[in-house]
N, CA and C atoms of all chains as a GROMACS GRO file, in nm:
protein
  648
    1MET      N    1  11.517   9.882  10.701
    1MET     CA    2  11.378   9.839  10.698
    1MET      C    3  11.313   9.852  10.834
    2ARG      N    4  11.389   9.818  10.936
    2ARG     CA    5  11.331   9.827  11.070
    2ARG      C    6  11.280   9.966  11.098
    3LEU      N    7  11.356  10.066  11.049
    3LEU     CA    8  11.318  10.204  11.076
    3LEU      C    9  11.181  10.236  11.018
    4ALA      N   10  11.155  10.193  10.896
    4ALA     CA   11  11.025  10.222  10.832
    4ALA      C   12  10.911  10.161  10.914
    5HIS      N   13  10.930  10.039  10.961
    5HIS     CA   14  10.827   9.975  11.043
    5HIS      C   15  10.808  10.049  11.175
    6ARG      N   16  10.918  10.100  11.228
    6ARG     CA   17  10.908  10.175  11.355
    6ARG      C   18  10.833  10.305  11.335
    7LEU      N   19  10.852  10.366  11.218
    7LEU     CA   20  10.778  10.490  11.189
    7LEU      C   21  10.630  10.459  11.180
    8ALA      N   22  10.595  10.345  11.119
    8ALA     CA   23  10.456  10.307  11.106
    8ALA      C   24  10.393  10.279  11.242
    9LEU      N   25  10.472  10.221  11.328
    9LEU     CA   26  10.424  10.192  11.463
    9LEU      C   27  10.396  10.320  11.540
   10GLU      N   28  10.477  10.421  11.515
   10GLU     CA   29  10.470  10.545  11.590
   10GLU      C   30  10.358  10.638  11.538
   11ASN      N   31  10.331  10.633  11.407
   11ASN     CA   32  10.237  10.729  11.349
   11ASN      C   33  10.132  10.654  11.266
   12ASP      N   34  10.006  10.676  11.302
   12ASP     CA   35   9.895  10.603  11.239
   12ASP      C   36   9.875  10.637  11.092
   13ASN      N   37   9.934  10.750  11.047
   13ASN     CA   38   9.918  10.788  10.907
   13ASN      C   39  10.015  10.711  10.816
   14ILE      N   40  10.112  10.645  10.878
   14ILE     CA   41  10.216  10.582  10.800
   14ILE      C   42  10.195  10.433  10.788
   15ARG      N   43  10.208  10.382  10.666
   15ARG     CA   44  10.215  10.235  10.650
   15ARG      C   45  10.347  10.203  10.581
   16ALA      N   46  10.406  10.092  10.622
   16ALA     CA   47  10.539  10.058  10.575
   16ALA      C   48  10.545   9.915  10.524
   17ASP      N   49  10.581   9.902  10.400
   17ASP     CA   50  10.593   9.769  10.336
   17ASP      C   51  10.740   9.734  10.320
   18CYS      N   52  10.774   9.612  10.361
   18CYS     CA   53  10.906   9.558  10.333
   18CYS      C   54  10.887   9.464  10.214
   19ILE      N   55  10.951   9.497  10.102
   19ILE     CA   56  10.927   9.423   9.978
   19ILE      C   57  11.052   9.350   9.932
   20GLU      N   58  11.041   9.222   9.916
   20GLU     CA   59  11.154   9.141   9.871
   20GLU      C   60  11.166   9.159   9.719
   21SER      N   61  11.267   9.233   9.677
   21SER     CA   62  11.277   9.276   9.537
   21SER      C   63  11.274   9.162   9.436
   22THR      N   64  11.345   9.053   9.467
   22THR     CA   65  11.356   8.946   9.365
   22THR      C   66  11.224   8.874   9.344
   23GLU      N   67  11.136   8.880   9.444
   23GLU     CA   68  11.005   8.816   9.427
   23GLU      C   69  10.904   8.906   9.357
   24PHE      N   70  10.936   9.036   9.352
   24PHE     CA   71  10.846   9.130   9.286
   24PHE      C   72  10.926   9.214   9.186
   25PRO      N   73  10.981   9.148   9.083
   25PRO     CA   74  11.072   9.217   8.991
   25PRO      C   75  11.006   9.332   8.915
   26ASP      N   76  10.877   9.319   8.883
   26ASP     CA   77  10.810   9.425   8.808
   26ASP      C   78  10.804   9.554   8.890
   27LEU      N   79  10.772   9.536   9.017
   27LEU     CA   80  10.764   9.652   9.106
   27LEU      C   81  10.903   9.713   9.126
   28ALA      N   82  11.002   9.624   9.142
   28ALA     CA   83  11.139   9.672   9.160
   28ALA      C   84  11.185   9.750   9.038
   29ALA      N   85  11.144   9.704   8.919
   29ALA     CA   86  11.181   9.773   8.795
   29ALA      C   87  11.109   9.908   8.787
   30LYS      N   88  10.982   9.908   8.826
   30LYS     CA   89  10.902  10.031   8.822
   30LYS      C   90  10.968  10.140   8.906
   31TYR      N   91  11.019  10.100   9.020
   31TYR     CA   92  11.081  10.198   9.112
   31TYR      C   93  11.233  10.205   9.098
   32ARG      N   94  11.284  10.149   8.990
   32ARG     CA   95  11.426  10.153   8.959
   32ARG      C   96  11.512  10.112   9.078
   33VAL      N   97  11.483   9.993   9.129
   33VAL     CA   98  11.561   9.941   9.241
   33VAL      C   99  11.683   9.870   9.186
   34TYR      N  100  11.796   9.939   9.189
   34TYR     CA  101  11.924   9.880   9.141
   34TYR      C  102  12.011   9.841   9.259
   35ALA      N  103  11.983   9.902   9.372
   35ALA     CA  104  12.058   9.870   9.494
   35ALA      C  105  11.958   9.869   9.609
   36VAL      N  106  11.989   9.793   9.712
   36VAL     CA  107  11.900   9.786   9.827
   36VAL      C  108  11.973   9.827   9.955
   37PRO      N  109  11.906   9.871  10.057
   37PRO     CA  110  11.762   9.901  10.055
   37PRO      C  111  11.732  10.028   9.977
   38ARG      N  112  11.616  10.033   9.917
   38ARG     CA  113  11.569  10.154   9.853
   38ARG      C  114  11.430  10.182   9.909
   39THR      N  115  11.413  10.301   9.965
   39THR     CA  116  11.286  10.336  10.028
   39THR      C  117  11.209  10.429   9.937
   40VAL      N  118  11.094  10.386   9.890
   40VAL     CA  119  11.012  10.469   9.802
   40VAL      C  120  10.902  10.534   9.889
   41ILE      N  121  10.895  10.665   9.874
   41ILE     CA  122  10.801  10.744   9.957
   41ILE      C  123  10.682  10.787   9.872
   42ASN      N  124  10.565  10.745   9.912
   42ASN     CA  125  10.441  10.780   9.840
   42ASN      C  126  10.453  10.758   9.689
   43GLU      N  127  10.508  10.646   9.652
   43GLU     CA  128  10.519  10.606   9.509
   43GLU      C  129  10.596  10.705   9.423
   44SER      N  130  10.669  10.799   9.486
   44SER     CA  131  10.739  10.896   9.402
   44SER      C  132  10.884  10.915   9.444
   45ALA      N  133  10.908  10.985   9.553
   45ALA     CA  134  11.045  11.009   9.596
   45ALA      C  135  11.110  10.880   9.644
   46ALA      N  136  11.242  10.877   9.647
   46ALA     CA  137  11.310  10.758   9.694
   46ALA      C  138  11.440  10.794   9.766
   47VAL      N  139  11.474  10.707   9.862
   47VAL     CA  140  11.600  10.723   9.935
   47VAL      C  141  11.674  10.592   9.924
   48GLU      N  142  11.801  10.602   9.885
   48GLU     CA  143  11.880  10.478   9.869
   48GLU      C  144  11.973  10.459   9.986
   49GLY      N  145  11.985  10.335  10.032
   49GLY     CA  146  12.081  10.302  10.137
   49GLY      C  147  12.016  10.296  10.274
   50ALA      N  148  12.091  10.235  10.366
   50ALA     CA  149  12.046  10.225  10.505
   50ALA      C  150  12.083  10.356  10.575
   51VAL      N  151  11.999  10.456  10.557
   51VAL     CA  152  12.032  10.591  10.604
   51VAL      C  153  11.995  10.609  10.752
   52PRO      N  154  12.057  10.707  10.818
   52PRO     CA  155  12.021  10.731  10.958
   52PRO      C  156  11.876  10.780  10.972
   53GLU      N  157  11.825  10.760  11.090
   53GLU     CA  158  11.687  10.797  11.123
   53GLU      C  159  11.651  10.940  11.079
   54SER      N  160  11.739  11.035  11.116
   54SER     CA  161  11.708  11.175  11.088
   54SER      C  162  11.706  11.205  10.939
   55PHE      N  163  11.794  11.136  10.865
   55PHE     CA  164  11.803  11.156  10.719
   55PHE      C  165  11.674  11.111  10.652
   56LEU      N  166  11.626  10.992  10.690
   56LEU     CA  167  11.502  10.939  10.630
   56LEU      C  168  11.384  11.027  10.666
   57LEU      N  169  11.380  11.073  10.790
   57LEU     CA  170  11.269  11.160  10.833
   57LEU      C  171  11.266  11.288  10.754
   58ASP      N  172  11.386  11.348  10.733
   58ASP     CA  173  11.392  11.472  10.656
   58ASP      C  174  11.345  11.447  10.512
   59ALA      N  175  11.385  11.334  10.456
   59ALA     CA  176  11.343  11.301  10.319
   59ALA      C  177  11.190  11.284  10.311
   60ILE      N  178  11.137  11.224  10.415
   60ILE     CA  179  10.991  11.203  10.420
   60ILE      C  180  10.919  11.337  10.427
   61LEU      N  181  10.966  11.422  10.515
   61LEU     CA  182  10.899  11.553  10.533
   61LEU      C  183  10.909  11.636  10.405
   62LYS      N  184  11.021  11.622  10.337
   62LYS     CA  185  11.042  11.695  10.211
   62LYS      C  186  10.946  11.643  10.102
   63ALA      N  187  10.918  11.514  10.108
   63ALA     CA  188  10.835  11.453  10.004
   63ALA      C  189  10.687  11.473  10.026
   64LEU      N  190  10.651  11.517  10.145
   64LEU     CA  191  10.508  11.533  10.175
   64LEU      C  192  10.448  11.643  10.090
   65PRO      N  193  10.323  11.627  10.052
   65PRO     CA  194  10.257  11.737   9.981
   65PRO      C  195  10.243  11.855  10.077
   66PRO      N  196  10.230  11.979  10.023
   66PRO     CA  197  10.221  12.094  10.111
   66PRO      C  198  10.111  12.073  10.215
   67ALA      N  199  10.147  12.098  10.340
   67ALA     CA  200  10.050  12.078  10.447
   67ALA      C  201   9.958  12.199  10.456
   68PRO      N  202   9.842  12.183  10.517
   68PRO     CA  203   9.756  12.298  10.540
   68PRO      C  204   9.833  12.402  10.623
   69PRO      N  205   9.803  12.530  10.609
   69PRO     CA  206   9.882  12.636  10.673
   69PRO      C  207   9.902  12.613  10.822
   70ALA      N  208   9.802  12.558  10.891
   70ALA     CA  209   9.812  12.542  11.036
   70ALA      C  210   9.921  12.444  11.075
   71ALA      N  211   9.953  12.353  10.985
   71ALA     CA  212  10.052  12.251  11.018
   71ALA      C  213  10.163  12.252  10.914
   72GLU      N  214  10.212  12.369  10.886
   72GLU     CA  215  10.316  12.385  10.783
   72GLU      C  216  10.441  12.304  10.816
   73ALA      N  217  10.481  12.221  10.723
   73ALA     CA  218  10.601  12.141  10.746
   73ALA      C  219  10.724  12.221  10.706
   74GLU      N  220  10.838  12.184  10.760
   74GLU     CA  221  10.962  12.249  10.722
   74GLU      C  222  10.991  12.218  10.576
   75ALA      N  223  11.043  12.316  10.505
   75ALA     CA  224  11.072  12.293  10.364
   75ALA      C  225  11.197  12.209  10.352
   76MET      N  226  11.047   6.868  10.706
   76MET     CA  227  11.158   6.931  10.777
   76MET      C  228  11.130   7.080  10.797
   77GLY      N  229  11.169   7.128  10.914
   77GLY     CA  230  11.143   7.268  10.943
   77GLY      C  231  11.240   7.362  10.873
   78LEU      N  232  11.197   7.484  10.851
   78LEU     CA  233  11.285   7.585  10.792
   78LEU      C  234  11.375   7.647  10.898
   79ILE      N  235  11.324   7.650  11.020
   79ILE     CA  236  11.404   7.706  11.131
   79ILE      C  237  11.473   7.589  11.202
   80ARG      N  238  11.606   7.595  11.208
   80ARG     CA  239  11.679   7.487  11.274
   80ARG      C  240  11.654   7.489  11.425
   81ASP      N  241  11.667   7.372  11.486
   81ASP     CA  242  11.635   7.360  11.629
   81ASP      C  243  11.716   7.458  11.715
   82GLU      N  244  11.846   7.469  11.683
   82GLU     CA  245  11.927   7.556  11.767
   82GLU      C  246  11.886   7.704  11.748
   83ASP      N  247  11.843   7.738  11.626
   83ASP     CA  248  11.796   7.874  11.602
   83ASP      C  249  11.664   7.897  11.676
   84ALA      N  250  11.580   7.797  11.676
   84ALA     CA  251  11.449   7.807  11.741
   84ALA      C  252  11.466   7.841  11.891
   85ILE      N  253  11.567   7.782  11.952
   85ILE     CA  254  11.593   7.808  12.093
   85ILE      C  255  11.630   7.956  12.113
   86GLU      N  256  11.717   8.007  12.025
   86GLU     CA  257  11.758   8.147  12.032
   86GLU      C  258  11.639   8.240  12.010
   87ILE      N  259  11.557   8.207  11.910
   87ILE     CA  260  11.443   8.293  11.878
   87ILE      C  261  11.344   8.297  11.994
   88ARG      N  262  11.319   8.179  12.053
   88ARG     CA  263  11.232   8.172  12.171
   88ARG      C  264  11.281   8.268  12.280
   89LYS      N  265  11.411   8.268  12.300
   89LYS     CA  266  11.469   8.355  12.404
   89LYS      C  267  11.446   8.501  12.369
   90ARG      N  268  11.469   8.535  12.242
   90ARG     CA  269  11.451   8.675  12.201
   90ARG      C  270  11.306   8.719  12.221
   91LEU      N  271  11.213   8.625  12.196
   91LEU     CA  272  11.070   8.662  12.203
   91LEU      C  273  11.018   8.667  12.346
   92GLU      N  274  11.103   8.631  12.440
   92GLU     CA  275  11.059   8.636  12.581
   92GLU      C  276  11.027   8.781  12.626
   93VAL      N  277  11.080   8.879  12.555
   93VAL     CA  278  11.055   9.017  12.592
   93VAL      C  279  10.919   9.067  12.543
   94MET      N  280  10.847   8.983  12.471
   94MET     CA  281  10.715   9.024  12.421
   94MET      C  282  10.622   9.055  12.539
   95VAL      N  283  10.534   9.153  12.518
   95VAL     CA  284  10.439   9.192  12.624
   95VAL      C  285  10.296   9.154  12.582
   96ASN      N  286  10.249   9.218  12.475
   96ASN     CA  287  10.113   9.190  12.427
   96ASN      C  288  10.116   9.086  12.318
   97PRO      N  289  10.005   9.011  12.304
   97PRO     CA  290   9.999   8.912  12.197
   97PRO      C  291  10.007   8.976  12.059
   98VAL      N  292  10.077   8.911  11.967
   98VAL     CA  293  10.092   8.962  11.831
   98VAL      C  294  10.042   8.856  11.734
   99LYS      N  295   9.974   8.905  11.629
   99LYS     CA  296   9.922   8.814  11.526
   99LYS      C  297   9.997   8.837  11.398
  100LEU      N  298  10.033   8.728  11.332
  100LEU     CA  299  10.089   8.735  11.197
  100LEU      C  300   9.978   8.693  11.102
  101ILE      N  301   9.931   8.786  11.021
  101ILE     CA  302   9.824   8.758  10.927
  101ILE      C  303   9.890   8.734  10.792
  102HIS      N  304   9.883   8.613  10.745
  102HIS     CA  305   9.955   8.577  10.622
  102HIS      C  306   9.861   8.554  10.505
  103PHE      N  307   9.896   8.611  10.391
  103PHE     CA  308   9.817   8.592  10.269
  103PHE      C  309   9.900   8.518  10.167
  104THR      N  310   9.838   8.421  10.103
  104THR     CA  311   9.912   8.343  10.003
  104THR      C  312   9.817   8.293   9.896
  105GLN      N  313   9.870   8.221   9.801
  105GLN     CA  314   9.784   8.153   9.702
  105GLN      C  315   9.853   8.023   9.669
  106GLU      N  316   9.771   7.927   9.621
  106GLU     CA  317   9.821   7.789   9.601
  106GLU      C  318   9.917   7.779   9.480
  107LEU      N  319   9.883   7.851   9.374
  107LEU     CA  320   9.958   7.830   9.249
  107LEU      C  321  10.041   7.952   9.211
  108ASN      N  322  10.140   7.926   9.129
  108ASN     CA  323  10.221   8.034   9.070
  108ASN      C  324  10.281   8.130   9.172
  109LEU      N  325  10.333   8.074   9.278
  109LEU     CA  326  10.395   8.159   9.377
  109LEU      C  327  10.527   8.095   9.416
  110GLU      N  328  10.636   8.158   9.375
  110GLU     CA  329  10.767   8.094   9.384
  110GLU      C  330  10.801   8.047   9.527
  111TYR      N  331  10.787   8.137   9.623
  111TYR     CA  332  10.824   8.100   9.760
  111TYR      C  333  10.701   8.093   9.852
  112GLY      N  334  10.586   8.072   9.790
  112GLY     CA  335  10.460   8.074   9.866
  112GLY      C  336  10.456   7.971   9.979
  113VAL      N  337  10.495   7.848   9.947
  113VAL     CA  338  10.489   7.739  10.046
  113VAL      C  339  10.587   7.768  10.160
  114GLU      N  340  10.708   7.810  10.124
  114GLU     CA  341  10.810   7.836  10.226
  114GLU      C  342  10.770   7.956  10.314
  115ALA      N  343  10.717   8.058  10.251
  115ALA     CA  344  10.680   8.178  10.328
  115ALA      C  345  10.573   8.142  10.433
  116LYS      N  346  10.473   8.066  10.388
  116LYS     CA  347  10.365   8.026  10.480
  116LYS      C  348  10.422   7.942  10.595
  117GLN      N  349  10.508   7.848  10.558
  117GLN     CA  350  10.566   7.759  10.658
  117GLN      C  351  10.651   7.838  10.758
  118LEU      N  352  10.729   7.934  10.706
  118LEU     CA  353  10.816   8.013  10.794
  118LEU      C  354  10.733   8.092  10.896
  119VAL      N  355  10.626   8.155  10.847
  119VAL     CA  356  10.540   8.232  10.935
  119VAL      C  357  10.480   8.143  11.044
  120GLN      N  358  10.436   8.023  11.003
  120GLN     CA  359  10.377   7.933  11.102
  120GLN      C  360  10.479   7.882  11.201
  121GLU      N  361  10.601   7.859  11.154
  121GLU     CA  362  10.706   7.811  11.245
  121GLU      C  363  10.743   7.919  11.346
  122VAL      N  364  10.751   8.043  11.301
  122VAL     CA  365  10.784   8.151  11.393
  122VAL      C  366  10.672   8.167  11.498
  123ALA      N  367  10.549   8.161  11.450
  123ALA     CA  368  10.433   8.180  11.540
  123ALA      C  369  10.432   8.077  11.652
  124ALA      N  370  10.490   7.960  11.626
  124ALA     CA  371  10.491   7.852  11.725
  124ALA      C  372  10.599   7.874  11.832
  125LEU      N  373  10.681   7.977  11.816
  125LEU     CA  374  10.794   7.996  11.907
  125LEU      C  375  10.764   8.084  12.028
  126SER      N  376  10.640   8.133  12.038
  126SER     CA  377  10.603   8.208  12.159
  126SER      C  378  10.453   8.189  12.183
  127ASP      N  379  10.417   8.178  12.310
  127ASP     CA  380  10.274   8.170  12.345
  127ASP      C  381  10.201   8.297  12.309
  128LYS      N  382  10.277   8.404  12.295
  128LYS     CA  383  10.215   8.534  12.266
  128LYS      C  384  10.203   8.560  12.116
  129LEU      N  385  10.246   8.465  12.035
  129LEU     CA  386  10.241   8.480  11.890
  129LEU      C  387  10.140   8.383  11.830
  130SER      N  388  10.067   8.428  11.728
  130SER     CA  389   9.979   8.336  11.657
  130SER      C  390   9.979   8.375  11.509
  131ALA      N  391   9.938   8.284  11.426
  131ALA     CA  392   9.934   8.310  11.283
  131ALA      C  393   9.798   8.272  11.225
  132GLU      N  394   9.753   8.353  11.132
  132GLU     CA  395   9.632   8.321  11.056
  132GLU      C  396   9.673   8.326  10.908
  133THR      N  397   9.622   8.232  10.830
  133THR     CA  398   9.654   8.233  10.687
  133THR      C  399   9.528   8.249  10.605
  134TYR      N  400   9.536   8.335  10.506
  134TYR     CA  401   9.421   8.357  10.417
  134TYR      C  402   9.464   8.338  10.272
  135ASN      N  403   9.366   8.302  10.193
  135ASN     CA  404   9.388   8.283  10.050
  135ASN      C  405   9.366   8.415   9.977
  136PHE      N  406   9.468   8.461   9.908
  136PHE     CA  407   9.465   8.591   9.841
  136PHE      C  408   9.350   8.600   9.739
  137LEU      N  409   9.319   8.488   9.676
  137LEU     CA  410   9.216   8.491   9.570
  137LEU      C  411   9.076   8.470   9.625
  138LEU      N  412   9.064   8.398   9.737
  138LEU     CA  413   8.933   8.360   9.786
  138LEU      C  414   8.884   8.447   9.902
  139ASP      N  415   8.974   8.483   9.991
  139ASP     CA  416   8.933   8.558  10.112
  139ASP      C  417   8.935   8.709  10.083
  140LYS      N  418   8.843   8.749   9.996
  140LYS     CA  419   8.848   8.887   9.946
  140LYS      C  420   8.822   8.992  10.055
  141GLU      N  421   8.741   8.955  10.153
  141GLU     CA  422   8.713   9.051  10.260
  141GLU      C  423   8.840   9.084  10.338
  142LYS      N  424   8.914   8.980  10.372
  142LYS     CA  425   9.037   9.000  10.450
  142LYS      C  426   9.142   9.075  10.366
  143VAL      N  427   9.147   9.039  10.238
  143VAL     CA  428   9.242   9.107  10.147
  143VAL      C  429   9.211   9.257  10.144
  144ALA      N  430   9.082   9.290  10.136
  144ALA     CA  431   9.043   9.432  10.133
  144ALA      C  432   9.068   9.497  10.268
  145GLU      N  433   9.040   9.425  10.375
  145GLU     CA  434   9.058   9.480  10.510
  145GLU      C  435   9.203   9.522  10.532
  146TYR      N  436   9.295   9.441  10.484
  146TYR     CA  437   9.437   9.470  10.506
  146TYR      C  438   9.503   9.541  10.389
  147GLY      N  439   9.428   9.566  10.283
  147GLY     CA  440   9.482   9.639  10.168
  147GLY      C  441   9.601   9.568  10.104
  148VAL      N  442   9.597   9.436  10.104
  148VAL     CA  443   9.708   9.360  10.048
  148VAL      C  444   9.691   9.350   9.896
  149ASP      N  445   9.796   9.382   9.820
  149ASP     CA  446   9.782   9.384   9.675
  149ASP      C  447   9.876   9.287   9.604
  150LYS      N  448   9.952   9.210   9.681
  150LYS     CA  449  10.038   9.108   9.622
  150LYS      C  450  10.072   9.005   9.729
  151VAL      N  451  10.116   8.889   9.687
  151VAL     CA  452  10.149   8.782   9.782
  151VAL      C  453  10.281   8.716   9.744
  152PRO      N  454  10.345   8.650   9.842
  152PRO     CA  455  10.303   8.635   9.983
  152PRO      C  456  10.312   8.766  10.059
  153ALA      N  457  10.217   8.785  10.150
  153ALA     CA  458  10.213   8.906  10.232
  153ALA      C  459  10.194   8.866  10.378
  154THR      N  460  10.260   8.938  10.467
  154THR     CA  461  10.245   8.910  10.609
  154THR      C  462  10.227   9.041  10.686
  155VAL      N  463  10.119   9.047  10.758
  155VAL     CA  464  10.087   9.165  10.841
  155VAL      C  465  10.130   9.133  10.985
  156VAL      N  466  10.196   9.228  11.050
  156VAL     CA  467  10.231   9.211  11.191
  156VAL      C  468  10.145   9.308  11.271
  157ARG      N  469  10.058   9.256  11.358
  157ARG     CA  470   9.967   9.344  11.432
  157ARG      C  471   9.942   9.289  11.572
  158ASP      N  472   9.894   9.378  11.660
  158ASP     CA  473   9.839   9.326  11.786
  158ASP      C  474   9.691   9.355  11.781
  159GLY      N  475   9.635   9.421  11.885
  159GLY     CA  476   9.494   9.453  11.879
  159GLY      C  477   9.467   9.556  11.768
  160LYS      N  478   9.574   9.617  11.719
  160LYS     CA  479   9.561   9.724  11.620
  160LYS      C  480   9.650   9.692  11.500
  161ASP      N  481   9.607   9.736  11.382
  161ASP     CA  482   9.690   9.723  11.263
  161ASP      C  483   9.766   9.853  11.242
  162TYR      N  484   9.898   9.845  11.252
  162TYR     CA  485   9.981   9.965  11.242
  162TYR      C  486  10.028   9.994  11.098
  163GLY      N  487   9.990   9.907  11.006
  163GLY     CA  488  10.034   9.927  10.869
  163GLY      C  489  10.169   9.864  10.840
  164ILE      N  490  10.205   9.765  10.918
  164ILE     CA  491  10.334   9.698  10.898
  164ILE      C  492  10.313   9.573  10.814
  165ARG      N  493  10.382   9.569  10.699
  165ARG     CA  494  10.364   9.459  10.604
  165ARG      C  495  10.500   9.405  10.555
  166PHE      N  496  10.503   9.276  10.532
  166PHE     CA  497  10.616   9.212  10.463
  166PHE      C  498  10.562   9.150  10.336
  167TYR      N  499  10.623   9.181  10.225
  167TYR     CA  500  10.584   9.118  10.098
  167TYR      C  501  10.701   9.032  10.051
  168GLY      N  502  10.672   8.902  10.031
  168GLY     CA  503  10.778   8.808   9.998
  168GLY      C  504  10.814   8.731  10.124
  169ILE      N  505  10.903   8.634  10.108
  169ILE     CA  506  10.940   8.553  10.224
  169ILE      C  507  11.032   8.634  10.317
  170PRO      N  508  10.998   8.646  10.443
  170PRO     CA  509  11.083   8.724  10.534
  170PRO      C  510  11.200   8.638  10.585
  171ALA      N  511  11.289   8.605  10.491
  171ALA     CA  512  11.403   8.519  10.525
  171ALA      C  513  11.532   8.600  10.518
  172GLY      N  514  11.642   8.538  10.552
  172GLY     CA  515  11.771   8.608  10.547
  172GLY      C  516  11.770   8.725  10.643
  173TYR      N  517  11.824   8.840  10.598
  173TYR     CA  518  11.826   8.959  10.684
  173TYR      C  519  11.686   8.998  10.731
  174GLU      N  520  11.591   8.976  10.642
  174GLU     CA  521  11.455   9.021  10.677
  174GLU      C  522  11.391   8.938  10.786
  175PHE      N  523  11.450   8.824  10.816
  175PHE     CA  524  11.397   8.746  10.925
  175PHE      C  525  11.420   8.821  11.057
  176ALA      N  526  11.538   8.881  11.070
  176ALA     CA  527  11.567   8.961  11.188
  176ALA      C  528  11.475   9.082  11.194
  177THR      N  529  11.443   9.138  11.077
  177THR     CA  530  11.350   9.250  11.072
  177THR      C  531  11.212   9.209  11.119
  178LEU      N  532  11.173   9.089  11.081
  178LEU     CA  533  11.042   9.037  11.124
  178LEU      C  534  11.038   9.024  11.276
  179LEU      N  535  11.142   8.968  11.334
  179LEU     CA  536  11.149   8.955  11.481
  179LEU      C  537  11.143   9.092  11.545
  180ASP      N  538  11.216   9.186  11.489
  180ASP     CA  539  11.218   9.322  11.541
  180ASP      C  540  11.076   9.382  11.538
  181ALA      N  541  11.006   9.362  11.427
  181ALA     CA  542  10.870   9.417  11.414
  181ALA      C  543  10.777   9.351  11.516
  182ILE      N  544  10.791   9.222  11.533
  182ILE     CA  545  10.706   9.148  11.629
  182ILE      C  546  10.727   9.204  11.769
  183ILE      N  547  10.853   9.221  11.806
  183ILE     CA  548  10.886   9.266  11.943
  183ILE      C  549  10.842   9.412  11.963
  184SER      N  550  10.869   9.497  11.863
  184SER     CA  551  10.830   9.638  11.874
  184SER      C  552  10.679   9.652  11.890
  185VAL      N  553  10.605   9.581  11.808
  185VAL     CA  554  10.458   9.586  11.815
  185VAL      C  555  10.411   9.535  11.951
  186SER      N  556  10.468   9.424  11.993
  186SER     CA  557  10.425   9.361  12.118
  186SER      C  558  10.450   9.452  12.237
  187ARG      N  559  10.559   9.528  12.233
  187ARG     CA  560  10.596   9.616  12.344
  187ARG      C  561  10.538   9.756  12.327
  188GLY      N  562  10.485   9.783  12.206
  188GLY     CA  563  10.430   9.917  12.182
  188GLY      C  564  10.537  10.024  12.184
  189GLU      N  565  10.661   9.986  12.154
  189GLU     CA  566  10.772  10.081  12.157
  189GLU      C  567  10.837  10.088  12.021
  190SER      N  568  10.834  10.209  11.963
  190SER     CA  569  10.899  10.222  11.832
  190SER      C  570  11.049  10.232  11.846
  191GLY      N  571  11.098  10.273  11.964
  191GLY     CA  572  11.242  10.287  11.983
  191GLY      C  573  11.298  10.410  11.917
  192LEU      N  574  11.213  10.497  11.866
  192LEU     CA  575  11.260  10.619  11.800
  192LEU      C  576  11.301  10.723  11.903
  193GLY      N  577  11.396  10.808  11.864
  193GLY     CA  578  11.441  10.917  11.952
  193GLY      C  579  11.334  11.025  11.964
  194GLU      N  580  11.348  11.107  12.067
  194GLU     CA  581  11.250  11.214  12.089
  194GLU      C  582  11.242  11.312  11.972
  195GLN      N  583  11.358  11.345  11.917
  195GLN     CA  584  11.364  11.438  11.803
  195GLN      C  585  11.286  11.381  11.685
  196SER      N  586  11.306  11.253  11.661
  196SER     CA  587  11.238  11.186  11.550
  196SER      C  588  11.088  11.186  11.572
  197LYS      N  589  11.047  11.162  11.694
  197LYS     CA  590  10.904  11.160  11.725
  197LYS      C  591  10.842  11.297  11.698
  198GLU      N  592  10.917  11.401  11.733
  198GLU     CA  593  10.868  11.539  11.708
  198GLU      C  594  10.851  11.563  11.558
  199LYS      N  595  10.952  11.526  11.482
  199LYS     CA  596  10.943  11.543  11.337
  199LYS      C  597  10.829  11.462  11.279
  200LEU      N  598  10.816  11.341  11.330
  200LEU     CA  599  10.716  11.248  11.279
  200LEU      C  600  10.573  11.300  11.303
  201ALA      N  601  10.557  11.377  11.407
  201ALA     CA  602  10.425  11.431  11.439
  201ALA      C  603  10.374  11.521  11.328
  202LYS      N  604  10.470  11.566  11.242
  202LYS     CA  605  10.428  11.654  11.129
  202LYS      C  606  10.365  11.576  11.016
  203VAL      N  607  10.374  11.444  11.022
  203VAL     CA  608  10.311  11.362  10.918
  203VAL      C  609  10.165  11.346  10.955
  204THR      N  610  10.081  11.430  10.897
  204THR     CA  611   9.940  11.428  10.934
  204THR      C  612   9.853  11.378  10.818
  205GLN      N  613   9.920  11.337  10.711
  205GLN     CA  614   9.844  11.283  10.597
  205GLN      C  615   9.896  11.142  10.568
  206PRO      N  616   9.816  11.062  10.498
  206PRO     CA  617   9.860  10.924  10.470
  206PRO      C  618   9.996  10.922  10.400
  207LEU      N  619  10.083  10.837  10.450
  207LEU     CA  620  10.218  10.825  10.392
  207LEU      C  621  10.249  10.677  10.372
  208HIS      N  622  10.296  10.646  10.253
  208HIS     CA  623  10.325  10.506  10.218
  208HIS      C  624  10.474  10.489  10.196
  209LEU      N  625  10.536  10.405  10.276
  209LEU     CA  626  10.679  10.374  10.258
  209LEU      C  627  10.691  10.233  10.203
  210GLU      N  628  10.766  10.220  10.096
  210GLU     CA  629  10.794  10.086  10.041
  210GLU      C  630  10.946  10.068  10.042
  211VAL      N  631  10.992   9.977  10.125
  211VAL     CA  632  11.135   9.954  10.135
  211VAL      C  633  11.172   9.826  10.061
  212PHE      N  634  11.248   9.842   9.954
  212PHE     CA  635  11.290   9.726   9.876
  212PHE      C  636  11.417   9.667   9.933
  213VAL      N  637  11.415   9.535   9.950
  213VAL     CA  638  11.528   9.465  10.012
  213VAL      C  639  11.557   9.339   9.931
  214THR      N  640  11.667   9.275   9.964
  214THR     CA  641  11.693   9.140   9.914
  214THR      C  642  11.729   9.053  10.033
  215PRO      N  643  11.712   8.921  10.020
  215PRO     CA  644  11.730   8.836  10.138
  215PRO      C  645  11.875   8.822  10.182
  216THR      N  646  11.972   8.854  10.094
  216THR     CA  647  12.111   8.834  10.132
  216THR      C  648  12.189   8.965  10.131
   0.00000   0.00000   0.00000
């Protein structure tokens, strides 16, 4: 969780919510949270587990919509 | 009775000594139908009292519509950690158990303006040029 907040601190485009699953069971069910932590990216992709910084960043970049040609992200 | 034990309060005060800039905890709650609403509000207020550089504001989710819209809060209890700027850092639910340490970490990082990320990560992160929403689901234990 700390990592997500740190990413938000570093980049103004990012917002990071820490959600207590048991208090928001409907949301947890919607995102199929069976194990924690589970990081949902832009309401679609998800990463399970307390993964290393580089792993989460790669997952984030992969989940991003295609960038404009000038700022092409790595596939 | 406080939620934070006296001996823990002493430790937390020490940890918060590294704070640089003032940090605000903006808390949203509602009076009824909220399982841990009272405890969450109390916890936020107790933490805020542990440093001169920390303060807390509480708003009513149903009544303070302007603030709710300003912070884009869509469920409660919610807690925003910010300094002069809102970085998009939110806690939904009571930040207790493991998440209490995460809250302290967020407070200190914001206060010091240091994400603590490696240079490689910062480079990768610079590629995020569009709005990105991360929702990290956790449990208190």
